[in-house]
N, C-alpha and C positions, 0 to 999 in steps of 0.2 A: 502494501498500499503507499501511496505519496500522498505528500499535503506541503504547503508552504509554513515556512516557519521565519519568520526573520527575513523575507525575499529571498532563500534557501528551501530550494528542492530538498525533502527530507523525505526519506526510507524507513518506513518503519512497519513494524507487525502486529499483530494481536490474538491473540488466542485464548481459548477460556472466557468463562464467564465466572465471576464473583468479586473478590475484593481484589483492586487493582495491586500487580507488583511491575513494577519499573525496573529494567535492565539495560544499566550504563556499562558498554565495553571498553577496554582500553585502547590505548593507542597505537592507530596503525590498524586496529583488529573492525570487528565491524559486531553487527548482532547476531550475525550466526554461530559465537562464539560459546551463546549459549544455547546453543540447537535441545542438546541433552536436559539440562538446568528445567529450559523453560517446558519441553513435552513433559516432563516429571509434575511441573506444578498447576500446569494447564488444565486438568482436570478438578481442580479446586479454586483458580485462580486466575483472573483474567492475567497473562503477563504482557505488557506489552516491550516491545525492543525495539530499541531504533538504533539507526545509525547516524552517529554523532559528526557532525559537520568536518566536512575532508576526506569523510572515510564511509567505505561502501558505496552505498547509493546516493548518498548524500552528497551536496554542492558545498564546496570548501568555501569558509570566510573570505571575504577581498583582503583582510587585513590579519597581520597574525590577534592573536586571541590568547589569555590566559585564563586561569580557574574560572572568576569571576565572570569573565564571557561565554566562557560553555555552561557556566551554572544560571547565568539568565537567559539565556536559549533554552537549556532544558524545561527553565519557567515556562516559556513562553509555547513550549513544545506540550507540554502537559496542559494547557491555559487552551492552545488551540484543538486540541482532542476533547475539551469540554470535560477533562477527568474532575471529578469534583472532591475527591480524597483519593489518597494512596496507602495502603497499607504496608507494603514494604518496597523499600528501594535496594537493588543488590548491583553492587558496582565491583568490576573487577581491575585492577590496576588504577592507569589514570582515570577511569570509570569511579572508582571507590572514591578520590581525590577529589572528583565533581561532587560524587554523592557528599560528602565529610561540607563541602563547601555550600552547597547548597539548601542543606539541611541545618547547619550553624549559622546559616548567613539569613533565613528566611526567603531566600527564592523560593521553595516547596515544604511540605511538610508532609512527616510519614510517620507513620504507628511502629515501623521496625527498622534497623539496617541491617544487609550482609556486605562484608568488605570480603573480598579474597583477595588475595596478593595485594592488597592496595598499596598505591604508591602515595608521594606528598609528604614527605620525611627527605630534608633534602639538608647537606653542609656545604658549605662553598668546594671543597677537595671531590667527594662523592658529584656535585652538578659540572660541575669544570670537566672531571671524567668521560659522564656519558656525552656532554654534551661535544666533546673533540672529537672520540669512536666513532661516533655517529655523522659527525660533518664530514670526517675524513672518509666515510666509503659512501655518503648520500646522492644518490640519483646514479649510482654504478650497478644496480641491485634490484629488481622488482619482483616479486613472487605473486602481484593478484593473478596470474594467469594459469599458476601450479593448481594441479586439483587439490581437492581441502586437504585430503589428509597429508601429502606430503610439505604444502605450504604450513601445515603445521607445525611438523619436524622440524624443517626450516627452521623457521620463526622462533622454534624454543631454542635452536642452535644459536643462530642470533643473538637472542637474549643472554646466552653462555659468552658467548665471545663478545657483545658490545655493551651492554644494560640496556639494550631498545629495540624496540621493532619498528624505529623510524623508516628505517630503509622503506618500507611499503607505501608511505608517504612523504617522499625527498620534496614535495612543493609545501609542504607547513613546517619548514626548520626553521623560521621566526617564531609559528607560534610554541613548537616546541623549546626552544630555549627561554620563552617565559613560563613557560609550563613548567617544566624542571627547576626554574629558579626559585618556584615559591613551597615555604615551608607550611602545611597547615596543622600541624600539633597542637597548637593553641585555640585554633578552631574547632579541632576535634575534642576540643573538654567542654566545648559547649554542647555535644551531642548529650541528650535525656534519653531517649528512645533506648529499648532493649537491642542489643548487638549484637550481631556473631561474626567473629574475624577468623579467617581459614587462611594461613599460610602454607607454602609446601616445604620441605626441609632443605631442597638442593635448587633452589631458588635463588637466585644470586645477584639478579636485577630490585626484586625487592625482597629482601633476606627476612627471613621469620625473626630477627630485632626487630623491625619496623611495627611487628604484629604486636609485639611486647609491648614497645613505646605507647602504641592505640590501645592498648588491653589496659594499660594502666593510666590513663589520661581518660578512657571514654570508661564512666562510671556502670558498674554492673556488668560490663560485656562480659562475652563467653569468648575463651580463645582456644582455637585448637590447631596444631601445626599435626599433618598429615606427611609419612616419612616418604622418602624414596621419590618427592614429587617436586615438580617445578615450578614453576612460575605458572602457567596453563591449569593452575590447580582443576579450575571447571573440566576440562578436557583430560587431563591426566591423569585424575581421581573421580572420574564421573562419578561412579557409585557411593562413594564415601561424602563426596561434595553435595549429591542430590540427597544424599539420606541424613546427612548434618543439616542443611538448608528445612529440609519439609519435618524434621523433629524442632527446630526454635521454632517454625512458623507456627 
């Protein structure tokens, strides 16, 4: 399905009936990253997945965006769909950072929050490292034309060697710089809704230490570390993540 949000043609999907669950994917990814989890939840909830601006089937923003810009856009997307209330927001990687920013700053409201390998914790050294590695190889590799299973494996390898899948979104270099320079730990302290936090113990981009910081700063949150799992927890450990999210809901 498509809708125009803030002058950007936007691709999204809506499955099932019931309380609304909004899913936000990570940088360079698309709504399809949640295929398994969405299918699992659609029997009980109305699962809304959206391609964020610049990714999947959604047009890129005309200028460099930061987390506030993406969060404001999410607010407008929800309004455009005339969603009266959101039961839960699920965010992976940068989608988790957008979810935290959106809830803590009042762009949207939700009764629950699920963070899957959430990004959003930065230091000067780590930010510089990520940006330099990404820009060094930007524009030389594209994976969007590959079959999904091969693309996912290649992306996982990219994360291990680079720290980001920016390679699939070279046109958003300046936005990437803005996003990775932001630290949202202070905003995370403002989250008051029940929160589930899941990380993989082999994630080198958003390591479990990030999850522990979010756990320590989001009151009453539940933290799970999955063994032998990388950054794409919702794909690498489908059954475990699906069950954990269902139980949490």
